[in-house]
C-alpha positions as CSV (number, residue, x, y, z in Angstrom):
1,M,60.1,100.8,-2.9
2,A,58.7,98.2,-5.3
3,Q,61.2,96.8,-7.7
4,Y,60.1,96.7,-11.6
5,R,61.2,94.9,-13.5
6,N,59.5,96.8,-17.1
7,S,56.3,97.4,-18.7
8,R,54.2,97.3,-21.7
9,I,51.1,97.2,-23.5
10,P,49.5,93.7,-23.0
11,H,48.0,92.2,-25.2
12,I,44.9,89.9,-25.5
13,H,44.8,86.8,-28.0
14,Q,41.8,85.5,-29.9
15,Q,41.5,83.8,-32.9
16,G,45.6,84.0,-33.9
17,L,45.2,88.2,-33.7
18,G,46.5,90.3,-30.8
19,E,44.4,93.0,-29.5
20,P,45.9,95.8,-27.3
21,L,44.3,96.5,-24.2
22,P,44.2,100.5,-23.0
23,W,46.2,99.5,-20.6
24,V,49.9,99.5,-19.6
25,G,51.1,96.2,-17.8
26,I,54.3,96.5,-15.5
27,K,55.7,93.5,-13.8
28,I,56.5,93.6,-10.1
29,K,60.6,91.6,-9.1
30,H,59.4,91.2,-5.5
31,Y,55.8,91.0,-4.2
32,D,56.7,92.0,-0.6
33,A,57.9,95.2,-1.2
34,L,54.9,96.3,-2.9
35,L,52.7,94.7,-0.2
36,D,54.7,96.4,2.6
37,S,55.0,100.4,1.2
38,I,51.1,100.2,-0.2
39,S,48.0,101.6,1.8
40,L,44.9,99.8,2.1
41,R,42.9,102.5,0.0
42,M,44.9,102.0,-3.1
43,V,44.9,98.2,-3.0
44,T,40.9,98.6,-2.9
45,H,41.0,101.0,-6.1
46,I,43.3,98.6,-7.4
47,I,41.7,95.6,-6.9
48,M,38.1,97.0,-8.0
49,T,39.3,99.0,-10.9
50,Q,41.2,96.1,-12.5
51,R,38.2,93.9,-12.1
52,A,37.2,94.3,-15.6
53,L,40.2,93.6,-16.9
54,L,40.6,90.2,-15.1
55,I,36.9,89.3,-16.5
56,T,38.0,90.1,-20.0
57,A,41.2,88.1,-19.6
58,Y,39.4,85.4,-18.0
59,R,37.0,85.3,-21.3
60,R,39.9,85.6,-23.7
61,A,42.2,83.1,-22.3
62,G,43.6,80.8,-24.7
63,N,44.4,78.3,-22.3
64,K,42.5,77.2,-19.4
65,P,43.2,79.4,-16.3
66,S,44.5,77.5,-13.2
67,K,40.7,78.5,-11.3
68,P,37.2,79.5,-12.1
69,L,36.7,83.3,-12.3
70,E,35.0,83.7,-9.2
71,D,37.6,81.9,-7.2
72,M,39.8,84.4,-8.9
73,M,38.3,87.7,-8.3
74,F,37.9,86.9,-4.4
75,D,40.8,85.0,-3.7
76,D,41.8,86.3,-0.1
77,T,44.0,83.0,0.9
78,P,46.7,83.9,2.6
79,Y,50.1,84.9,0.6
80,Q,53.3,84.3,2.2
81,G,55.9,86.5,0.7
82,A,59.5,85.6,0.0
83,N,60.2,87.9,2.8
84,G,58.6,85.0,5.6
85,V,55.6,87.5,6.1
86,L,52.0,85.7,5.9
87,Y,50.0,88.6,4.2
88,K,46.0,88.2,4.9
89,G,42.9,90.3,3.4
90,L,42.9,92.6,1.1
91,M,47.3,92.4,1.2
92,A,46.9,88.6,0.0
93,M,43.6,89.5,-2.2
94,L,46.0,92.0,-4.1
95,A,48.9,89.7,-4.4
96,N,46.9,86.8,-5.3
97,R,45.2,89.0,-8.0
98,M,48.6,90.1,-9.5
99,R,49.6,86.3,-9.7
100,Y,46.3,85.8,-11.7
101,M,46.8,88.8,-13.9
102,R,50.5,87.6,-14.6
103,E,48.9,84.4,-15.7
104,L,46.4,85.9,-17.8
105,L,47.8,88.4,-19.5
106,G,51.8,88.4,-18.5
107,Y,52.0,91.4,-16.5
108,D,51.3,92.1,-12.3
109,I,49.7,96.0,-12.0
110,F,48.1,97.6,-14.7
111,I,47.4,101.1,-15.4
112,S,44.5,102.6,-17.4
113,E,45.6,105.1,-20.3
114,D,43.4,107.3,-18.9
115,L,44.9,108.0,-16.0
116,L,48.7,108.5,-18.0
117,D,49.6,112.4,-18.7
118,R,50.8,111.1,-22.5
119,P,50.1,108.8,-24.6
120,I,50.7,104.5,-23.6
121,E,54.1,104.9,-25.8
122,D,55.3,107.8,-24.9
123,F,54.8,106.6,-20.5
124,I,56.4,103.2,-21.4
125,G,59.5,105.2,-23.3
126,M,59.4,107.2,-20.0
127,T,59.5,104.6,-17.4
128,R,62.5,102.2,-19.6
129,R,64.5,105.3,-19.6
130,Y,64.4,106.2,-15.7
131,L,64.7,102.0,-15.3
132,A,67.6,102.3,-17.0
133,A,68.7,105.5,-15.2
134,A,68.5,103.8,-11.8
135,S,70.1,100.3,-12.8
136,A,73.3,102.5,-14.2
137,E,73.5,104.0,-10.0
């Protein structure tokens, strides 16, 4: 199971103001755990649904991003995991996309507000309680 660090509402900063996004951002401690357990169908879904978020974050980035937008969107450069596994294709594209999203927004994976069954703040509170209970065990 992937190990999650935390979740929050990401913000895009423009002209000194932080604008909240209708997404929950999740930081992942170890990409390998996620890459080893996720289906290719879900990988494709994440890459497609977060495309607009990547474009928005890139265009409003305060600092110059590390690569051109086109390279970030379609980067399937093989990804070497900490476990020594070389991920290729869609799995590499997801790992690279998570790195770019962390660079631009501070989080790896995002869940759209419209997919939640409760307000974002309630969802984040629930995930924090879950993580606190899991780490106490």
